[in-house]
DRENDO-1510 file (C-alpha; in Angstrom, 1 decimal, always signed):
<recs>
REC; n; res; u; v; w
REC; 1; MET; +0.0; -0.2; +0.1 .
REC; 2; PRO; +1.4; +3.5; -0.5 .
REC; 3; LYS; +2.8; +5.3; +2.3 .
REC; 4; ALA; +1.8; +8.8; +3.7 .
REC; 5; SER; +5.0; +10.7; +3.6 .
REC; 6; GLN; +6.5; +12.6; +6.7 .
REC; 7; ALA; +6.0; +16.3; +7.2 .
REC; 8; GLN; +7.8; +18.5; +4.7 .
REC; 9; SER; +9.2; +21.9; +5.8 .
REC; 10; PRO; +6.6; +24.4; +6.3 .
REC; 11; ALA; +8.8; +27.3; +5.7 .
REC; 12; ILE; +9.0; +28.0; +2.2 .
REC; 13; PRO; +6.7; +26.2; -0.2 .
REC; 14; THR; +8.4; +23.8; -2.9 .
REC; 15; GLU; +8.9; +26.2; -5.8 .
REC; 16; ARG; +6.5; +25.4; -8.6 .
REC; 17; ASP; +5.8; +27.1; -12.0 .
REC; 18; ASP; +3.4; +29.9; -11.2 .
REC; 19; ASP; +1.3; +28.5; -14.1 .
REC; 20; ASP; +0.5; +25.3; -12.2 .
REC; 21; LEU; -0.9; +27.1; -9.3 .
REC; 22; THR; -4.4; +28.5; -8.3 .
REC; 23; VAL; -3.2; +29.8; -5.1 .
REC; 24; ARG; +0.3; +31.7; -4.4 .
REC; 25; VAL; +0.8; +33.7; -1.0 .
REC; 26; ARG; +4.1; +34.9; +0.2 .
REC; 27; GLY; +4.7; +36.4; +3.5 .
REC; 28; PHE; +1.1; +37.3; +4.2 .
REC; 29; THR; +0.4; +39.0; +7.5 .
REC; 30; ARG; -2.9; +39.9; +9.2 .
REC; 31; ARG; -3.5; +41.9; +12.2 .
REC; 32; PHE; -6.2; +42.9; +14.1 .
REC; 33; GLY; -5.3; +45.8; +16.3 .
REC; 34; ALA; -2.4; +44.7; +18.4 .
REC; 35; VAL; -2.9; +40.9; +17.8 .
REC; 36; THR; -1.2; +39.3; +14.8 .
REC; 37; VAL; -3.2; +36.5; +13.5 .
REC; 38; LEU; -1.3; +35.3; +10.7 .
REC; 39; LYS; +2.4; +36.2; +10.2 .
REC; 40; ASP; +4.7; +36.1; +7.3 .
REC; 41; LEU; +2.5; +33.0; +5.9 .
REC; 42; ASP; +3.7; +31.3; +2.6 .
REC; 43; LEU; +1.0; +28.9; +0.6 .
REC; 44; ASP; +1.1; +27.4; -2.8 .
REC; 45; ILE; -2.3; +25.3; -4.0 .
REC; 46; ALA; -1.7; +23.7; -7.0 .
REC; 47; LYS; -4.4; +23.3; -9.9 .
REC; 48; GLY; -6.8; +20.8; -8.9 .
REC; 49; GLU; -5.2; +19.9; -5.5 .
REC; 50; PHE; -7.5; +19.3; -2.5 .
REC; 51; VAL; -5.7; +20.8; +0.8 .
REC; 52; ALA; -7.2; +20.5; +4.0 .
REC; 53; LEU; -6.3; +23.2; +6.8 .
REC; 54; LEU; -6.4; +22.1; +10.4 .
REC; 55; GLY; -5.6; +24.3; +13.3 .
REC; 56; ARG; -6.7; +24.9; +16.9 .
REC; 57; SER; -9.4; +27.8; +17.4 .
REC; 58; GLY; -8.2; +31.1; +16.8 .
REC; 59; SER; -5.1; +29.9; +15.0 .
REC; 60; GLY; -6.3; +32.0; +11.6 .
REC; 61; LYS; -7.9; +29.3; +9.7 .
REC; 62; THR; -10.8; +31.3; +8.9 .
REC; 63; THR; -9.0; +34.5; +8.6 .
REC; 64; LEU; -6.9; +32.8; +5.9 .
REC; 65; LEU; -10.0; +31.3; +4.0 .
REC; 66; ARG; -11.6; +34.9; +4.1 .
REC; 67; THR; -8.6; +36.5; +2.5 .
REC; 68; LEU; -8.4; +33.9; -0.3 .
REC; 69; ALA; -12.1; +34.1; -0.7 .
REC; 70; GLY; -11.8; +37.9; -1.6 .
REC; 71; LEU; -14.0; +38.6; +1.6 .
REC; 72; ASP; -11.4; +40.4; +3.3 .
REC; 73; SER; -8.8; +42.9; +1.5 .
REC; 74; ALA; -5.3; +41.8; +0.7 .
REC; 75; LYS; -4.2; +44.9; -0.4 .
REC; 76; GLY; -0.5; +45.8; -0.6 .
REC; 77; GLN; +0.4; +41.9; -0.3 .
REC; 78; ASP; +1.5; +39.1; -2.3 .
REC; 79; VAL; -1.6; +37.2; -2.5 .
REC; 80; THR; -2.5; +35.5; -5.7 .
REC; 81; THR; -5.9; +33.7; -6.3 .
REC; 82; PRO; -8.4; +33.3; -9.3 .
REC; 83; ASP; -11.3; +35.3; -10.1 .
REC; 84; ALA; -13.6; +32.3; -10.1 .
REC; 85; ARG; -13.9; +31.4; -6.6 .
REC; 86; ALA; -16.8; +30.1; -4.6 .
REC; 87; VAL; -17.2; +29.7; -0.7 .
REC; 88; VAL; -19.3; +26.9; +1.1 .
REC; 89; PHE; -19.8; +27.7; +4.9 .
REC; 90; GLN; -20.8; +26.1; +7.9 .
REC; 91; GLU; -24.1; +27.1; +7.9 .
REC; 92; PRO; -26.1; +26.6; +4.4 .
REC; 93; ARG; -26.8; +30.5; +4.1 .
REC; 94; LEU; -29.9; +30.0; +1.8 .
REC; 95; LEU; -32.5; +33.0; +1.6 .
REC; 96; PRO; -35.8; +32.0; +3.2 .
REC; 97; TRP; -37.9; +33.5; +0.8 .
REC; 98; LYS; -36.4; +32.0; -2.4 .
REC; 99; LYS; -36.9; +28.8; -3.7 .
REC; 100; VAL; -34.0; +26.4; -3.9 .
REC; 101; TRP; -33.5; +27.0; -7.5 .
REC; 102; HIS; -33.5; +30.7; -6.9 .
REC; 103; ASN; -30.8; +30.5; -4.1 .
REC; 104; VAL; -28.8; +28.4; -6.5 .
REC; 105; ALA; -28.9; +30.8; -9.1 .
REC; 106; LEU; -28.6; +33.8; -6.8 .
REC; 107; GLY; -26.0; +36.3; -8.7 .
REC; 108; LEU; -25.8; +34.5; -12.2 .
REC; 109; ARG; -26.5; +36.4; -15.2 .
REC; 110; GLY; -27.8; +35.0; -18.3 .
REC; 111; PRO; -30.8; +33.7; -19.8 .
REC; 112; ASP; -30.3; +30.0; -18.7 .
REC; 113; ASN; -30.0; +30.8; -15.1 .
REC; 114; ARG; -32.7; +28.1; -14.2 .
REC; 115; GLU; -31.0; +25.5; -16.5 .
REC; 116; ARG; -27.6; +25.8; -14.9 .
REC; 117; ALA; -29.2; +25.8; -11.3 .
REC; 118; GLU; -31.2; +22.7; -12.3 .
REC; 119; ALA; -28.1; +20.9; -13.5 .
REC; 120; ALA; -26.0; +22.1; -10.3 .
REC; 121; LEU; -29.0; +20.4; -8.0 .
REC; 122; GLU; -29.2; +17.3; -10.0 .
REC; 123; GLU; -25.5; +17.0; -9.5 .
REC; 124; VAL; -25.9; +17.0; -5.7 .
REC; 125; GLY; -29.0; +14.9; -5.6 .
REC; 126; LEU; -31.7; +17.7; -5.3 .
REC; 127; GLY; -33.1; +17.5; -8.7 .
REC; 128; HIS; -36.5; +16.8; -7.1 .
REC; 129; ARG; -36.3; +19.9; -4.6 .
REC; 130; LEU; -36.1; +22.7; -7.1 .
REC; 131; ASP; -39.1; +24.4; -6.1 .
REC; 132; VAL; -39.4; +24.0; -2.4 .
REC; 133; TRP; -38.6; +26.5; +0.2 .
REC; 134; PRO; -35.3; +26.2; +2.1 .
REC; 135; ALA; -37.3; +25.7; +5.5 .
REC; 136; THR; -38.5; +22.2; +4.1 .
REC; 137; LEU; -34.9; +21.0; +3.4 .
REC; 138; SER; -33.2; +18.6; +6.0 .
REC; 139; GLY; -29.7; +19.8; +7.3 .
REC; 140; GLY; -28.0; +17.7; +5.0 .
REC; 141; GLU; -30.3; +18.8; +2.0 .
REC; 142; ALA; -29.5; +22.5; +2.9 .
REC; 143; GLN; -25.7; +22.0; +2.6 .
REC; 144; ARG; -26.1; +20.1; -0.6 .
REC; 145; ALA; -27.9; +23.0; -2.0 .
REC; 146; SER; -25.2; +25.5; -0.7 .
REC; 147; LEU; -22.7; +23.2; -2.5 .
REC; 148; ALA; -24.8; +23.5; -5.7 .
REC; 149; ARG; -24.7; +27.1; -5.3 .
REC; 150; ALA; -20.9; +27.3; -5.2 .
REC; 151; LEU; -20.3; +24.6; -8.2 .
REC; 152; VAL; -22.7; +26.3; -10.6 .
REC; 153; ARG; -20.5; +29.3; -10.9 .
REC; 154; GLU; -17.6; +26.6; -12.0 .
REC; 155; PRO; -14.9; +28.0; -9.4 .
REC; 156; GLN; -11.5; +27.3; -9.9 .
REC; 157; LEU; -10.9; +27.7; -6.2 .
REC; 158; LEU; -13.6; +26.3; -4.0 .
REC; 159; LEU; -13.3; +27.0; -0.2 .
REC; 160; LEU; -14.9; +25.0; +2.2 .
REC; 161; ASP; -15.3; +26.5; +5.8 .
REC; 162; GLU; -16.2; +23.4; +7.9 .
REC; 163; PRO; -19.3; +22.8; +6.0 .
REC; 164; PHE; -20.1; +19.3; +7.6 .
REC; 165; ALA; -19.5; +20.5; +11.2 .
REC; 166; SER; -23.0; +20.5; +12.0 .
REC; 167; LEU; -24.1; +17.2; +10.3 .
REC; 168; ASP; -24.8; +13.9; +11.7 .
REC; 169; ALA; -21.8; +11.2; +11.3 .
REC; 170; LEU; -24.0; +9.5; +8.5 .
REC; 171; THR; -24.8; +12.5; +6.6 .
REC; 172; ARG; -21.6; +13.6; +6.7 .
REC; 173; ILE; -20.2; +10.1; +5.2 .
REC; 174; ARG; -22.2; +11.1; +2.3 .
REC; 175; MET; -21.4; +14.7; +1.8 .
REC; 176; HIS; -17.7; +13.6; +2.1 .
REC; 177; ALA; -18.5; +11.1; -0.8 .
REC; 178; LEU; -20.3; +13.7; -2.6 .
REC; 179; VAL; -17.6; +16.3; -2.4 .
REC; 180; LEU; -15.0; +13.9; -3.3 .
REC; 181; SER; -17.0; +12.7; -6.5 .
REC; 182; LEU; -17.5; +16.2; -7.6 .
REC; 183; TRP; -13.9; +17.4; -7.2 .
REC; 184; ARG; -13.1; +14.7; -9.5 .
REC; 185; LYS; -15.4; +15.6; -11.9 .
REC; 186; HIS; -14.9; +19.5; -12.0 .
REC; 187; ALA; -11.4; +19.7; -10.8 .
REC; 188; PRO; -11.4; +22.9; -8.8 .
REC; 189; SER; -8.6; +23.4; -6.1 .
REC; 190; VAL; -9.9; +22.8; -2.8 .
REC; 191; LEU; -9.1; +24.5; +0.5 .
REC; 192; LEU; -11.1; +22.8; +3.4 .
REC; 193; VAL; -11.1; +24.0; +6.9 .
REC; 194; THR; -11.7; +21.7; +9.3 .
REC; 195; HIS; -11.1; +20.9; +13.2 .
REC; 196; ASP; -11.6; +16.8; +12.3 .
REC; 197; VAL; -8.2; +15.2; +11.7 .
REC; 198; ASP; -10.0; +12.1; +10.4 .
REC; 199; GLU; -12.0; +13.9; +7.9 .
REC; 200; ALA; -8.7; +15.8; +6.6 .
REC; 201; ILE; -6.6; +12.5; +6.2 .
REC; 202; SER; -9.9; +11.1; +4.3 .
REC; 203; LEU; -10.5; +13.9; +1.9 .
REC; 204; ALA; -7.3; +15.9; +1.2 .
REC; 205; ASP; -4.2; +15.3; -0.8 .
REC; 206; ARG; -2.3; +17.5; +1.4 .
REC; 207; VAL; -3.1; +18.4; +5.1 .
REC; 208; LEU; -1.5; +21.8; +6.7 .
REC; 209; VAL; -1.6; +22.5; +10.2 .
REC; 210; LEU; -1.7; +26.4; +11.2 .
REC; 211; ASP; -0.2; +27.3; +14.4 .
REC; 212; GLU; +0.3; +30.7; +16.0 .
REC; 213; GLY; -0.2; +32.5; +12.5 .
REC; 214; ARG; +2.1; +30.2; +10.3 .
REC; 215; ILE; +1.9; +26.7; +8.6 .
REC; 216; LEU; +3.5; +24.5; +11.2 .
REC; 217; ALA; +3.1; +21.5; +9.4 .
REC; 218; ASP; +2.6; +20.0; +5.6 .
REC; 219; GLU; +1.5; +16.4; +5.2 .
REC; 220; ARG; +1.3; +14.9; +1.7 .
REC; 221; ILE; -0.7; +12.4; +1.6 .
REC; 222; THR; -0.4; +9.5; -0.8 .
REC; 223; LEU; -2.7; +6.6; +0.4 .
REC; 224; ALA; -5.1; +5.6; -2.0 .
REC; 225; ARG; -8.9; +6.1; -2.0 .
REC; 226; PRO; -11.1; +5.3; -0.2 .
REC; 227; ARG; -8.8; +5.5; +2.5 .
REC; 228; ALA; -9.0; +2.4; +5.2 .
REC; 229; THR; -8.0; +3.3; +8.8 .
REC; 230; ASP; -5.0; +1.1; +8.8 .
REC; 231; GLY; -1.6; +1.5; +10.3 .
REC; 232; GLU; -0.3; +4.1; +7.9 .
REC; 233; PHE; -3.6; +6.3; +8.5 .
REC; 234; GLN; -3.3; +5.8; +12.3 .
REC; 235; ALA; +0.3; +7.0; +12.2 .
REC; 236; LEU; -0.5; +10.1; +10.1 .
REC; 237; ARG; -3.2; +10.6; +12.6 .
REC; 238; GLU; -1.3; +10.8; +15.6 .
REC; 239; ARG; +1.5; +12.7; +13.8 .
REC; 240; LEU; -1.0; +15.5; +12.9 .
REC; 241; LEU; -2.6; +15.6; +16.6 .
REC; 242; ARG; +0.9; +15.9; +18.0 .
REC; 243; HIS; +1.4; +19.1; +15.8 .
REC; 244; LEU; -2.1; +20.2; +17.2 .
REC; 245; GLY; -0.8; +19.7; +20.7 .
REC; 246; ILE; -2.7; +16.2; +21.3 .
REC; 247; GLU; -0.5; +13.3; +22.5 .
REC; 248; ARG; -1.7; +9.7; +22.1 .
REC; 249; GLY; -4.1; +8.9; +24.8 .
REC; 250; GLN; -5.1; +12.6; +25.1 .
REC; 251; GLU; -8.0; +12.9; +22.7 .
REC; 252; ALA; -11.7; +12.4; +23.7 .
REC; 253; ALA; -13.3; +8.9; +23.0 .
REC; 254; GLN; -14.3; +9.0; +19.3 .
REC; 255; PRO; -17.0; +6.7; +17.6 .
REC; 256; PRO; -15.5; +4.0; +15.4 .
REC; 257; ALA; -13.0; +5.7; +12.7 .
REC; 258; ALA; -15.3; +4.1; +9.8 .
REC; 259; LEU; -18.0; +6.7; +10.7 .
REC; 260; TYR; -15.4; +9.3; +9.6 .
REC; 261; THR; -13.8; +7.6; +6.0 .
REC; 262; PHE; -15.5; +6.7; +3.0 .
REC; 263; PRO; -17.5; +3.2; +2.7 .
REC; 264; GLN; -15.2; +0.4; +0.9 .
REC; 265; GLY; -18.0; +0.4; -1.6 .
REC; 266; ASP; -18.8; +2.6; -4.9 .
REC; 267; LEU; -18.5; +6.1; -4.1 .
REC; 268; ALA; -22.0; +6.8; -6.0 .
REC; 269; ALA; -23.9; +4.2; -4.0 .
REC; 270; ALA; -22.7; +6.3; -1.1 .
REC; 271; VAL; -24.2; +9.2; -2.1 .
REC; 272; ALA; -27.8; +7.7; -3.3 .
</recs>
């Protein structure tokens, strides 16, 4: 079985041709008053790469995501991102006074808005819920609608800010499989912000750990998908937990690891 690599030095990203990058950040610093949240941060995300970002609360994860999304200004700093970006937040943020397809089409221009929204909703398994009100959706359905709203814009960079945190374990499994299948189909670069180490390992090509405003660790994952929770998975998990300041035996009791990883069967079946 392929091995998970050791942590790379986080100080300077491996130099790549800028044409191969979706995101390029050099020496980025963000301060709020006297508090420095991010300090001299360097980051590369390659085209089509799936990156997960871990960190303790207050480490600057959401601050970095908001900057890459263009929600916070990076004026005067060396931050390069594509114009085609989309964000999925922890809360679906659907407008309750608009039908589901209207929420997905929000901000689109052109005569084919409904057709594009319908196609996106079909992709996430909500083709039968086009004309309902958001209040009638389950939590998982609402988050899938939010994902459709992001994908309909055909982003080069998809930013996911803890989008599965409020979902139950079984719905989370289905959402993991759905996101992975859509990423394979559309091939955007993805940055997933999460507190869940198992989720990060299951989904990403690389896992970054942010601590005190800098990238403390950069783990490249070469384990085959779907990822079994074998010895290599567990070794990587322990390494990442140590980077987060948690030693073996300190983590809280968890449900069986299979709840956080993909079923071993066909991904499409997991979504159905």
